[in-house]
Backbone bond lengths (Angstrom), bond angles and torsions (degrees), N, CA, C in turn:
res aa  C-N    CA-C-N  psi(-1)  N-CA   C-N-CA  omega(-1)  CA-C   N-CA-C  phi
1 M - - - 1.456 - - 1.512 108.96 -
2 V 1.315 117.29 136.13 1.465 123.20 177.96 1.538 109.13 -136.59
3 S 1.304 115.37 153.78 1.472 119.29 173.59 1.476 109.77 -67.13
4 A 1.303 116.40 146.62 1.454 119.26 179.10 1.518 109.61 -69.48
5 P 1.349 118.26 141.56 1.476 119.01 177.75 1.535 110.56 -64.27
6 K 1.328 114.61 164.87 1.443 120.26 178.71 1.492 111.56 -62.76
7 R 1.290 117.18 146.97 1.468 121.63 -179.75 1.538 113.53 -62.48
8 S 1.298 118.08 -22.54 1.460 121.73 -178.76 1.509 112.06 -68.44
9 S 1.330 117.33 -4.18 1.474 119.78 179.72 1.542 112.38 -74.81
10 G 1.332 117.92 -8.10 1.448 121.27 174.63 1.509 116.35 77.47
11 Y 1.318 118.60 29.46 1.428 121.96 178.47 1.518 111.89 -112.64
12 S 1.277 119.38 161.37 1.449 123.16 172.80 1.510 107.81 -109.23
13 A 1.316 118.64 111.04 1.455 123.93 -175.14 1.559 111.15 -58.54
14 A 1.297 117.24 -33.97 1.459 120.95 -176.10 1.552 111.73 -61.02
15 N 1.305 117.68 -28.38 1.453 121.54 -176.73 1.533 114.31 -91.00
16 L 1.331 118.56 -2.49 1.473 120.29 -169.66 1.534 115.72 -93.70
17 E 1.297 119.07 -13.39 1.470 118.69 179.53 1.497 109.07 -62.27
18 G 1.360 115.45 129.95 1.474 122.29 -178.74 1.484 114.11 88.52
19 V 1.336 118.58 -8.63 1.452 122.50 -177.61 1.553 111.31 -85.17
20 N 1.338 116.92 143.20 1.460 120.27 172.13 1.500 108.95 -82.11
21 I 1.354 115.39 136.09 1.435 121.64 -177.84 1.550 109.35 -133.21
22 K 1.323 114.97 157.62 1.460 119.71 173.94 1.541 106.76 -101.96
23 V 1.326 116.29 128.87 1.432 124.43 -173.75 1.515 109.54 -113.17
24 H 1.362 116.66 133.62 1.452 122.15 174.02 1.524 106.58 -121.36
25 I 1.299 118.31 124.99 1.472 121.84 179.09 1.513 108.32 -125.44
26 M 1.357 116.56 124.74 1.473 119.89 175.08 1.466 111.22 -94.84
27 L 1.345 116.84 135.27 1.467 120.57 -180.00 1.534 108.66 -154.51
28 E 1.329 116.26 123.77 1.473 122.15 173.07 1.540 112.60 49.57
29 G 1.339 117.10 48.38 1.444 120.81 176.79 1.523 115.57 75.49
30 R 1.328 115.39 14.30 1.482 120.83 179.36 1.525 107.61 -126.19
31 I 1.304 116.11 155.58 1.449 121.49 173.89 1.527 106.86 -123.05
32 C 1.326 115.21 128.89 1.476 122.80 177.53 1.528 106.98 -107.67
33 T 1.304 115.41 130.36 1.465 121.99 179.78 1.497 109.01 -126.59
34 F 1.380 116.20 135.82 1.441 120.25 178.92 1.512 109.72 -159.12
35 M 1.311 114.90 160.02 1.470 122.33 175.01 1.528 105.82 -97.41
36 S 1.358 117.82 139.83 1.409 122.05 -179.44 1.537 109.72 -150.56
37 R 1.294 117.77 168.00 1.444 122.00 177.00 1.513 106.93 -112.31
38 V 1.354 116.88 135.75 1.455 122.07 175.74 1.505 107.65 -76.71
39 V 1.333 116.93 110.84 1.465 123.43 -177.71 1.521 110.67 -80.53
40 K 1.340 116.49 -47.99 1.448 122.48 -176.40 1.496 110.91 -152.71
41 I 1.275 117.41 141.45 1.489 124.44 175.07 1.525 107.96 -112.90
42 L 1.330 114.78 120.96 1.463 119.48 179.59 1.541 109.77 -119.88
43 P 1.342 116.92 122.50 1.439 119.70 -177.15 1.535 113.57 -83.55
44 Q 1.339 117.10 -19.10 1.470 120.82 -173.88 1.509 109.68 -123.82
45 P 1.294 122.62 149.84 1.469 129.03 -4.57 1.522 110.73 -71.80
46 L 1.341 117.49 -28.84 1.449 122.28 173.49 1.505 107.03 -122.78
47 S 1.296 117.22 151.21 1.484 117.45 -178.80 1.547 108.24 -74.99
48 Y 1.351 113.86 114.17 1.454 119.03 177.53 1.501 112.15 -143.75
49 W 1.359 114.38 162.21 1.437 120.66 -177.64 1.513 109.24 -120.75
50 H 1.351 115.78 143.09 1.450 121.57 171.03 1.521 104.95 -96.05
51 L 1.332 116.63 125.77 1.465 121.89 179.29 1.553 108.59 -114.34
52 S 1.314 115.01 150.54 1.464 119.80 174.04 1.510 107.36 -70.58
53 Y 1.331 115.35 152.43 1.472 119.46 178.09 1.518 110.62 -69.06
54 P 1.307 117.81 128.56 1.482 119.54 -175.02 1.564 109.59 -72.85
55 K 1.362 113.62 151.71 1.438 119.71 176.19 1.557 111.33 -81.00
56 V 1.317 118.03 -33.96 1.423 123.22 -179.10 1.521 109.62 -133.56
57 I 1.334 117.09 134.07 1.473 120.85 175.70 1.501 106.98 -123.99
58 D 1.358 115.72 124.00 1.448 122.00 175.90 1.514 108.79 -96.17
59 I 1.327 115.93 130.01 1.445 121.92 -178.86 1.521 109.15 -121.39
60 S 1.333 118.20 128.16 1.423 122.29 177.38 1.512 111.19 -135.81
61 N 1.312 115.63 148.64 1.491 119.55 176.37 1.520 109.71 -81.14
62 I 1.325 114.87 133.01 1.472 118.04 175.81 1.533 109.71 -102.08
63 R 1.304 116.44 -8.03 1.473 121.14 176.23 1.563 106.72 -131.23
64 K 1.324 113.37 143.13 1.467 117.55 174.96 1.533 112.01 -68.13
65 N 1.340 113.72 -36.27 1.450 119.37 -173.04 1.500 111.56 -117.59
66 T 1.326 117.06 137.21 1.429 122.24 176.95 1.505 111.08 -63.82
67 R 1.308 115.92 131.14 1.478 121.49 -178.10 1.525 106.57 -118.17
68 V 1.359 115.61 136.73 1.454 118.01 177.10 1.556 108.46 -119.83
69 E 1.285 113.07 142.00 1.494 118.64 179.39 1.531 107.28 -83.77
70 L 1.341 115.03 146.49 1.452 121.64 177.60 1.497 109.06 -157.73
71 R 1.297 117.42 175.54 1.479 125.08 174.04 1.482 105.57 -134.83
72 L 1.368 114.59 89.95 1.453 122.37 -173.73 1.490 112.19 -124.71
73 P 1.368 120.06 118.82 1.440 120.11 176.68 1.546 110.47 -66.00
74 V 1.266 117.13 133.43 1.500 121.72 179.79 1.571 108.80 -134.11
75 S 1.293 114.31 157.98 1.469 119.00 176.91 1.545 107.46 -103.44
76 I 1.316 115.00 141.54 1.469 117.95 179.96 1.559 107.56 -140.82
77 E 1.305 113.41 145.36 1.485 121.47 177.95 1.489 111.05 -153.42
78 Y 1.336 115.60 153.28 1.477 120.20 177.41 1.541 110.82 -64.26
79 Q 1.314 116.93 145.96 1.447 120.38 171.53 1.523 110.43 -75.70
80 D 1.338 116.60 -35.69 1.453 121.06 -179.82 1.524 110.78 -80.07
81 P 1.307 120.12 116.43 1.471 121.57 -176.31 1.530 112.89 -61.44
82 E 1.364 116.19 -32.20 1.503 118.47 179.45 1.525 109.93 -67.71
83 L 1.322 118.95 -41.93 1.456 121.13 176.58 1.554 109.59 -61.95
84 A 1.293 115.94 -40.03 1.472 119.26 -179.64 1.522 110.98 -62.34
85 M 1.332 116.22 -36.84 1.478 118.99 179.63 1.543 110.34 -73.81
86 D 1.320 118.39 -35.82 1.460 123.07 -174.72 1.541 112.79 -81.13
87 H 1.352 117.52 -29.15 1.467 119.13 -174.82 1.524 108.80 -123.93
88 D 1.315 114.15 124.76 1.457 120.48 177.75 1.505 108.97 -90.58
89 I 1.351 117.32 109.91 1.436 120.59 179.42 1.526 107.71 -115.10
90 P 1.371 117.39 152.90 1.466 119.15 179.08 1.542 108.03 -64.55
91 N 1.336 115.65 129.61 1.452 119.94 -178.03 1.543 112.12 -72.73
92 I 1.319 116.16 -36.23 1.473 119.92 -179.90 1.536 108.85 -107.08
93 V 1.305 117.44 124.12 1.418 123.70 179.08 1.539 108.09 -133.31
94 F 1.324 118.30 175.78 1.461 121.21 -177.44 1.520 111.97 -106.36
95 C 1.310 115.79 126.42 1.466 122.32 173.12 1.539 105.74 -80.92
96 T 1.322 117.14 123.18 1.462 121.61 -177.65 1.513 112.32 -99.75
97 D 1.334 118.05 -22.29 1.466 121.74 175.34 1.486 111.14 -159.77
98 I 1.347 115.22 160.55 1.476 119.53 -178.68 1.516 106.59 -145.25
99 S 1.346 114.50 144.96 1.457 122.03 172.20 1.522 106.17 -141.55
100 M 1.347 115.71 -178.01 1.446 119.46 179.38 1.527 113.41 -69.85
101 K 1.352 115.73 -16.36 1.464 119.76 -178.50 1.551 114.13 -102.25
102 G 1.349 118.03 -16.90 1.432 117.23 -176.50 1.530 113.97 177.41
103 V 1.301 113.98 -169.56 1.476 121.54 -178.49 1.522 110.77 -136.71
104 G 1.323 113.88 152.82 1.485 120.41 171.33 1.522 105.10 -105.51
105 V 1.345 114.17 137.43 1.450 120.00 -178.04 1.538 110.89 -132.56
106 E 1.323 116.93 137.89 1.457 122.56 173.77 1.536 108.50 -106.56
107 A 1.307 115.48 137.25 1.466 121.08 178.53 1.498 108.39 -143.41
108 P 1.373 116.83 160.45 1.458 118.96 179.87 1.520 114.99 -74.66
109 S 1.346 116.15 -9.34 1.471 119.49 177.61 1.540 107.78 -148.54
110 A 1.332 114.95 167.74 1.438 118.84 177.04 1.555 107.81 -68.00
111 L 1.324 116.47 133.36 1.459 120.12 -174.30 1.493 112.56 -84.85
112 G 1.350 119.26 -21.58 1.442 120.81 -179.48 1.519 110.70 172.06
113 K 1.308 115.43 -171.58 1.447 122.86 179.99 1.519 110.22 -88.03
114 I 1.330 116.72 152.54 1.452 120.68 175.24 1.529 108.83 -55.09
115 G 1.301 116.21 134.50 1.463 122.95 -177.78 1.521 113.24 94.60
116 A 1.355 118.66 -11.04 1.460 120.02 178.82 1.513 109.05 -65.41
117 E 1.332 116.62 146.09 1.458 122.81 -178.79 1.516 110.68 -107.75
118 F 1.328 114.36 136.53 1.462 122.01 -175.61 1.539 108.18 -133.09
119 F 1.344 112.29 164.10 1.507 120.91 164.86 1.477 104.96 -106.47
120 I 1.370 115.39 136.15 1.443 120.13 175.00 1.495 109.09 -124.69
121 T 1.353 116.52 139.73 1.428 122.81 -179.87 1.513 109.35 -116.68
122 L 1.341 117.14 120.38 1.465 122.18 -179.71 1.501 108.80 -117.54
123 R 1.333 115.22 141.82 1.491 120.02 171.56 1.467 109.17 -106.16
124 L 1.305 116.37 106.50 1.482 121.93 -176.32 1.519 110.16 -109.80
125 K 1.331 114.87 132.05 1.471 119.47 179.53 1.543 108.79 -104.98
126 V 1.341 116.14 120.97 1.452 121.61 178.62 1.519 108.10 -132.79
127 A 1.335 114.94 129.11 1.458 122.41 179.76 1.538 112.16 54.65
128 G 1.327 113.89 38.08 1.470 121.03 177.30 1.511 113.87 76.43
129 V 1.332 117.64 7.50 1.485 121.66 -177.62 1.521 106.94 -113.65
130 D 1.346 115.11 125.39 1.479 120.58 174.53 1.540 109.56 -77.99
131 Q 1.325 115.36 130.14 1.434 122.20 179.31 1.545 108.81 -124.21
132 M 1.307 117.87 133.68 1.457 122.19 174.45 1.521 108.34 -97.89
133 L 1.296 115.24 131.64 1.471 120.63 179.25 1.542 108.41 -122.35
134 L 1.269 117.74 115.58 1.477 124.99 174.84 1.535 105.18 -109.40
135 T 1.328 114.92 119.10 1.470 118.72 178.66 1.508 111.87 -146.47
136 S 1.292 114.83 162.67 1.470 118.88 179.71 1.507 109.47 -91.60
137 V 1.336 115.11 144.23 1.476 122.05 178.76 1.518 108.58 -136.22
138 I 1.349 114.87 160.81 1.425 121.38 176.56 1.528 108.70 -122.56
139 L 1.344 117.70 135.45 1.460 122.89 -178.87 1.552 109.81 -73.09
140 K 1.344 115.61 118.89 1.451 120.50 -178.36 1.529 113.21 -105.24
141 S 1.346 115.82 -25.53 1.478 118.90 -179.82 1.515 109.73 -154.33
142 C 1.349 114.61 154.02 1.459 119.51 175.95 1.524 107.15 -155.74
143 K 1.332 116.54 126.95 1.485 118.41 174.56 1.535 107.79 -149.13
144 M 1.354 112.80 152.00 1.445 118.66 177.19 1.504 107.34 -84.33
145 T 1.335 116.69 123.54 1.450 122.05 -179.54 1.530 113.60 -91.67
146 E 1.336 113.49 -29.31 1.470 122.93 174.14 1.482 107.44 -161.07
147 P 1.302 120.22 163.72 1.467 120.64 -178.48 1.518 111.31 -53.46
148 G 1.323 117.37 125.01 1.455 121.43 178.30 1.512 114.88 82.48
149 V 1.317 117.82 6.58 1.500 121.08 178.67 1.548 108.63 -133.15
150 Y 1.329 114.62 119.87 1.467 120.23 177.67 1.541 108.68 -117.13
151 A 1.331 114.38 128.72 1.457 120.24 177.64 1.526 108.41 -95.53
152 H 1.310 116.12 128.59 1.479 122.38 -177.49 1.541 108.56 -119.47
153 G 1.305 115.16 142.32 1.466 119.86 173.65 1.565 108.80 -114.02
154 F 1.307 115.90 121.68 1.444 121.45 -179.84 1.485 111.44 -115.77
155 Q 1.309 116.61 141.17 1.454 123.06 178.17 1.520 107.73 -106.71
156 F 1.349 116.74 134.21 1.487 120.50 175.37 1.518 108.01 -66.75
157 Q 1.360 115.52 146.59 1.434 123.06 174.07 1.513 108.64 -111.59
158 E 1.252 118.94 128.04 1.491 125.60 168.80 1.546 112.03 39.68
159 L 1.320 115.59 69.48 1.472 118.66 177.65 1.522 110.27 -74.49
160 E 1.318 117.27 142.13 1.458 122.63 174.36 1.546 106.34 -74.55
161 D 1.332 115.66 160.47 1.478 119.51 -177.34 1.507 111.62 -59.44
162 E 1.343 117.77 -39.76 1.460 120.93 -179.40 1.545 110.48 -62.97
163 S 1.300 115.82 -39.78 1.467 120.64 177.84 1.512 111.92 -65.54
164 K 1.347 117.69 -40.19 1.445 120.90 177.23 1.545 111.15 -60.79
165 V 1.329 115.36 -43.66 1.445 119.74 -179.24 1.512 110.31 -65.33
166 L 1.339 117.17 -42.25 1.468 121.33 179.14 1.544 111.68 -61.09
167 I 1.345 115.85 -45.92 1.438 119.79 -179.67 1.517 111.77 -66.45
168 A 1.313 118.17 -42.25 1.455 122.28 177.22 1.539 110.75 -59.91
169 A 1.341 116.54 -45.81 1.442 119.80 179.60 1.526 112.14 -61.37
170 Y 1.343 114.50 -41.23 1.456 120.33 -178.73 1.499 110.39 -67.39
171 V 1.347 118.49 -46.70 1.478 122.05 177.73 1.495 112.01 -55.36
172 Y 1.317 116.64 -50.03 1.457 121.06 -174.48 1.562 110.13 -72.02
173 K 1.322 117.30 -32.54 1.480 119.59 175.39 1.544 108.50 -62.61
174 E 1.357 116.98 -44.95 1.462 119.71 178.06 1.518 112.02 -60.59
175 I 1.297 116.96 -41.66 1.465 119.53 179.79 1.515 110.01 -61.21
176 L 1.347 116.43 -45.95 1.467 121.23 179.84 1.532 112.71 -61.70
177 I 1.326 115.64 -36.41 1.482 120.75 176.75 1.519 110.07 -65.60
178 K 1.344 116.41 -46.83 1.477 119.89 -178.53 1.539 112.24 -65.53
179 L 1.338 116.73 -29.90 1.461 120.34 179.17 1.529 111.60 -84.00
180 G 1.340 116.68 -7.97 1.463 121.34 176.84 1.538 113.65 85.34
181 Y 1.315 117.42 13.24 1.464 119.20 -179.26 1.554 112.94 -81.37
182 I 1.315 116.44 -26.71 1.472 119.94 175.39 1.496 109.84 -135.75
183 D 1.314 116.19 155.89 1.486 121.78 174.78 1.510 109.06 -90.11
184 E 1.340 113.61 152.62 1.437 118.66 -178.27 1.494 111.54 -73.50
């Protein structure tokens, strides 16, 4: 069973029962693609489709590094003291995801221009121990997702070995929690 695709896809659901379709499902940084037959379309209680079980499923990574979603307050500041004096940015923002290569951050305004360098401080808890990580990051993307919310993509710069181990432990701990293998 899968949720029905958005109506903007330009299909008529009434004509699809019995039709073979190609399905793409994104999950945890991977994309699964397979051919299936639409067995039944049910509009109620939620619009969903029953699909036949596929014979072959192709799985490919769409990201090199596993990324986990979270809601973590972090501190951020410009590396350049002059920029810090000239631009007032919110010091505490929300980290929305983390991987071995960088972090996603939401803020109430754009934090800077692409290529700007910042220091970010994260408080990561691993094995019951709170760890503070202060590292340098570079702004790679920034877009307004809704009024008053800007999504930023930051890439880590030159992580020390200890920082790499801490981030890896934190990422995989979060994955195991989400999968239900360990309690928080």
